[in-house]
SEVEX-106080 format. One record per residue (C-alpha): residue number from 1; x, y, z. Coordinates in steps of 0.02 Angstrom, whole numbers. Layout:
<patis>
PATI num     xx     yy     zz
PATI NUM      X      Y      Z
...
</patis>
This chain:
<patis>
PATI num     xx     yy     zz
PATI   1      0      0      0
PATI   2     72    167    -53
PATI   3     51    314     65
PATI   4    -14    477     -4
PATI   5    134    565     75
PATI   6    252    460    -30
PATI   7    172    523   -190
PATI   8    201    686   -283
PATI   9     65    751   -399
PATI  10    131    856   -544
PATI  11     40    958   -676
PATI  12    146    977   -833
PATI  13     95   1139   -916
PATI  14    140   1296  -1009
PATI  15     -4   1396   -934
PATI  16    -84   1420   -764
PATI  17   -268   1458   -742
PATI  18   -398   1445   -605
PATI  19   -457   1273   -660
PATI  20   -281   1203   -644
PATI  21   -253   1284   -475
PATI  22   -423   1227   -410
PATI  23   -380   1048   -459
PATI  24   -211   1052   -373
PATI  25   -282   1130   -215
PATI  26   -415    994   -209
PATI  27   -278    862   -224
PATI  28   -178    946    -86
PATI  29   -331    955     26
PATI  30   -348    768     -1
PATI  31   -174    736     69
PATI  32    -63    738    -86
PATI  33     93    843   -109
PATI  34     76    943   -270
PATI  35    187   1044   -387
PATI  36    181   1126   -558
PATI  37    305   1073   -692
PATI  38    307   1236   -789
PATI  39    384   1262   -961
PATI  40    519   1392   -928
PATI  41    483   1479  -1093
PATI  42    306   1516  -1035
PATI  43    255   1687   -972
PATI  44    129   1611   -851
PATI  45    123   1683   -676
PATI  46    174   1552   -548
PATI  47     60   1541   -395
PATI  48    128   1584   -223
PATI  49     53   1434   -134
PATI  50    106   1290   -249
PATI  51    287   1238   -283
PATI  52    349   1258   -461
PATI  53    482   1153   -549
PATI  54    543   1250   -702
PATI  55    565   1141   -856
PATI  56    719   1232   -921
PATI  57    861   1188  -1039
PATI  58   1003   1218   -913
PATI  59    922   1100   -787
PATI  60    907    961   -918
PATI  61   1084    991   -982
PATI  62   1145    969   -803
PATI  63   1068    794   -806
PATI  64   1176    752   -957
PATI  65   1030    720  -1075
PATI  66   1017    759  -1260
PATI  67    902    907  -1294
PATI  68    801    908  -1454
PATI  69    729   1076  -1500
PATI  70    556   1019  -1446
PATI  71    608    930  -1285
PATI  72    473   1017  -1180
PATI  73    341    936  -1292
PATI  74    428    776  -1347
PATI  75    512    723  -1185
PATI  76    387    735  -1042
PATI  77    494    611   -945
PATI  78    630    745   -928
PATI  79    518    842   -809
PATI  80    493    685   -705
PATI  81    682    667   -684
PATI  82    687    846   -620
PATI  83    546    804   -498
PATI  84    640    650   -440
PATI  85    792    759   -409
PATI  86    691    890   -315
PATI  87    591    763   -212
PATI  88    710    616   -181
PATI  89    602    548    -40
PATI  90    450    515   -149
PATI  91    417    338   -208
PATI  92    289    376   -345
PATI  93    255    523   -461
PATI  94     91    565   -545
PATI  95    101    682   -695
PATI  96    -54    753   -778
PATI  97    -80    879   -917
PATI  98   -204   1022   -894
PATI  99   -317    959  -1033
PATI 100   -354    797   -940
PATI 101   -520    804   -850
PATI 102   -543    690   -700
PATI 103   -733    691   -698
PATI 104   -758    656   -514
PATI 105   -838    744   -367
PATI 106   -682    701   -265
PATI 107   -522    706   -370
PATI 108   -410    652   -225
PATI 109   -528    509   -186
PATI 110   -522    457   -368
PATI 111   -333    436   -359
PATI 112   -339    352   -188
PATI 113   -403    193   -271
PATI 114   -231    171   -353
PATI 115   -134    175   -188
PATI 116   -151    -13   -172
PATI 117    -58    -40   -337
PATI 118    130    -37   -314
PATI 119    170    -35   -500
PATI 120    312     46   -595
PATI 121    190    119   -721
PATI 122      5    163   -723
PATI 123    -60    240   -883
PATI 124   -190    235  -1020
PATI 125   -182    159  -1195
PATI 126    -37     44  -1152
PATI 127      4    -79  -1291
PATI 128    137   -145  -1408
PATI 129    164    -19  -1546
PATI 130    141    -54  -1730
PATI 131    302    -36  -1831
PATI 132    208     99  -1928
PATI 133    183    206  -1772
PATI 134    268    375  -1789
PATI 135    392    343  -1647
PATI 136    425    157  -1668
PATI 137    586    184  -1766
PATI 138    659    289  -1625
PATI 139    679    136  -1514
PATI 140    750     25  -1653
PATI 141    932     52  -1596
PATI 142    890    -32  -1430
PATI 143    839   -193  -1518
PATI 144    680   -197  -1414
PATI 145    501   -207  -1472
PATI 146    423    -35  -1450
PATI 147    282    -10  -1326
PATI 148    174    145  -1319
PATI 149     52    234  -1205
PATI 150    -35    401  -1183
PATI 151     72    520  -1080
PATI 152    -68    639  -1034
PATI 153    -87    552   -865
PATI 154     43    434   -794
PATI 155    104    372   -627
PATI 156    283    310   -624
PATI 157    382    243   -477
PATI 158    548    319   -426
PATI 159    635    156   -470
PATI 160    551    159   -641
PATI 161    610    337   -671
PATI 162    788    286   -628
PATI 163    781    148   -759
PATI 164    715    269   -888
PATI 165    842    404   -848
PATI 166    983    278   -858
PATI 167    926    229  -1034
PATI 168    910    411  -1087
PATI 169   1085    445  -1020
PATI 170   1156    295  -1112
PATI 171   1073    349  -1274
PATI 172   1133    529  -1251
PATI 173   1316    482  -1247
PATI 174   1391    521  -1415
PATI 175   1222    562  -1491
PATI 176   1256    638  -1661
PATI 177   1079    660  -1723
PATI 178   1006    832  -1764
PATI 179    899    921  -1637
PATI 180    762    966  -1761
PATI 181    580    933  -1719
PATI 182    562    835  -1880
PATI 183    695    709  -1830
PATI 184    612    553  -1762
PATI 185    766    459  -1707
PATI 186    764    530  -1531
PATI 187    623    441  -1437
PATI 188    475    533  -1368
PATI 189    416    504  -1190
PATI 190    285    374  -1236
PATI 191    402    260  -1333
PATI 192    544    274  -1208
PATI 193    438    244  -1054
PATI 194    333    101  -1120
PATI 195    478      9  -1200
PATI 196    604     27  -1058
PATI 197    485    -20   -918
PATI 198    402   -163  -1011
PATI 199    565   -246  -1059
PATI 200    640   -218   -886
PATI 201    506   -337   -822
PATI 202    426   -206   -709
PATI 203    240   -203   -671
PATI 204    153    -95   -802
PATI 205    -36    -77   -789
PATI 206   -165      7   -900
PATI 207   -300    101   -804
PATI 208   -433     -3   -890
PATI 209   -352   -166   -832
PATI 210   -385   -122   -650
PATI 211   -575   -142   -652
PATI 212   -712   -173   -610
PATI 213   -759    -51   -748
PATI 214   -658     53   -873
PATI 215   -586    219   -818
PATI 216   -586    287   -996
PATI 217   -657    258  -1169
PATI 218   -539    256  -1317
PATI 219   -637    388  -1411
PATI 220   -638    508  -1262
PATI 221   -462    478  -1194
PATI 222   -350    506  -1343
PATI 223   -221    622  -1420
PATI 224   -339    669  -1560
PATI 225   -504    763  -1572
PATI 226   -535    886  -1429
PATI 227   -686    880  -1314
PATI 228   -786   1030  -1252
PATI 229   -746   1067  -1071
PATI 230   -915   1146  -1038
PATI 231  -1005    996  -1113
PATI 232   -909    866  -1012
PATI 233   -924    968   -852
PATI 234  -1113    980   -878
PATI 235  -1126    790   -871
PATI 236  -1150    699   -706
PATI 237   -981    649   -630
PATI 238   -941    471   -682
PATI 239   -765    443   -611
PATI 240   -691    430   -785
PATI 241   -547    512   -876
PATI 242   -566    626  -1027
PATI 243   -433    699  -1143
PATI 244   -405    819  -1226
PATI 245   -534    929  -1141
PATI 246   -524   1113  -1188
PATI 247   -633   1265  -1171
PATI 248   -658   1428  -1265
PATI 249   -513   1490  -1370
PATI 250   -402   1342  -1323
PATI 251   -529   1225  -1402
PATI 252   -539   1331  -1559
PATI 253   -350   1344  -1571
PATI 254   -327   1155  -1557
PATI 255   -450   1120  -1699
PATI 256   -376   1262  -1801
PATI 257   -200   1191  -1785
PATI 258   -259   1017  -1838
PATI 259   -346   1086  -1992
PATI 260   -198   1196  -2038
PATI 261    -70   1056  -2019
PATI 262   -175    938  -2126
PATI 263   -192   1072  -2260
PATI 264     -4   1103  -2263
PATI 265     24    916  -2291
PATI 266   -114    907  -2423
PATI 267   -190    775  -2311
PATI 268   -368    716  -2289
PATI 269   -337    702  -2102
PATI 270   -446    848  -2053
PATI 271   -599    761  -2125
PATI 272   -615    669  -1958
PATI 273   -655    838  -1881
PATI 274   -803    860  -1996
PATI 275   -931    778  -1882
PATI 276  -1076    834  -1775
PATI 277   -987    807  -1609
PATI 278   -831    911  -1648
PATI 279   -923   1051  -1737
PATI 280  -1059   1050  -1603
PATI 281   -925   1067  -1469
PATI 282   -843   1206  -1571
PATI 283  -1008   1302  -1578
PATI 284  -1034   1274  -1392
PATI 285   -864   1345  -1349
PATI 286   -845   1493  -1468
PATI 287  -1010   1516  -1560
PATI 288  -1106   1450  -1709
PATI 289  -1036   1573  -1837
PATI 290   -857   1522  -1800
PATI 291   -905   1339  -1805
PATI 292   -978   1365  -1979
PATI 293   -818   1453  -2030
PATI 294   -715   1306  -1968
PATI 295   -827   1184  -2063
PATI 296   -794   1286  -2221
PATI 297   -606   1282  -2187
PATI 298   -612   1092  -2169
PATI 299   -705   1074  -2334
PATI 300   -582   1192  -2421
PATI 301   -439   1086  -2355
PATI 302   -516    929  -2427
PATI 303   -537   1014  -2597
PATI 304   -354   1068  -2593
PATI 305   -301    890  -2550
PATI 306   -406    817  -2692
PATI 307   -331    938  -2818
PATI 308   -154    905  -2756
PATI 309   -176    716  -2764
PATI 310   -252    728  -2938
PATI 311   -106    833  -3002
PATI 312     16    710  -2924
PATI 313    -63    567  -3021
PATI 314    -60    664  -3184
PATI 315    121    718  -3175
PATI 316    252    596  -3240
PATI 317    345    501  -3105
PATI 318    518    570  -3071
PATI 319    661    449  -3090
</patis>
């Protein structure tokens, strides 16, 4: 049985708002030590009553780890190593992102049910990765089958973090790869964590394997289409996890980025956003007129992609 006092609860974020602070204060009132893992490039105001661990390049360099340009996004495990360094007496570390909604009347009570599980890793969407997964190739040099998970909410033991940090340190020695965001040879947090801890023979458990009923649904706990915060919060608490949950302009910005990125790639990927749930949530968060504008942008992106693909087929293949 793990004691609450042996656990640190971290929020990994680049912004601080009242919702985030309210959640952390509820966790603290429930007996958990809490802290904010704050992107050092952020201009967010740190609160006076909650400890902050800056996620900064000099701190990571001092650990001897390779730093890709996008480390604050790609390598969420780096922040956990800083937390382990700052709180050496803790045996387990929760890390949650601010767009995860724990839909419970008692957030601390929700997490209490995991105190009986002394596992190296608790997470969602844990599974062996397909070789076609974006990050699978990054673990190929280890000779290990890649495992993946969703890093939006994880609990990792101190011993598990030491195993992961040791592998990162080993891989960092003599690393000659570029630091560019586009380079996929340096593993992201999901591939590194899942692969290292699985093959080390540690106990790794998916939230939905705990029972007696699932803690999340695959379509509402994902890295993909955002969910309306106001809509989820209007539902009766069901002790389930939701991600990504965004409100107002953050919701609109997330959808806008997805549509823009798909259009830049001449991809049909944004078509999955053209459905009643996403556009209904969009209207709920920022208004019907903007939702209609986004629907038009999605359609325009599909037309662009069709034209691009048609031209590609008509042009002679380059040798």
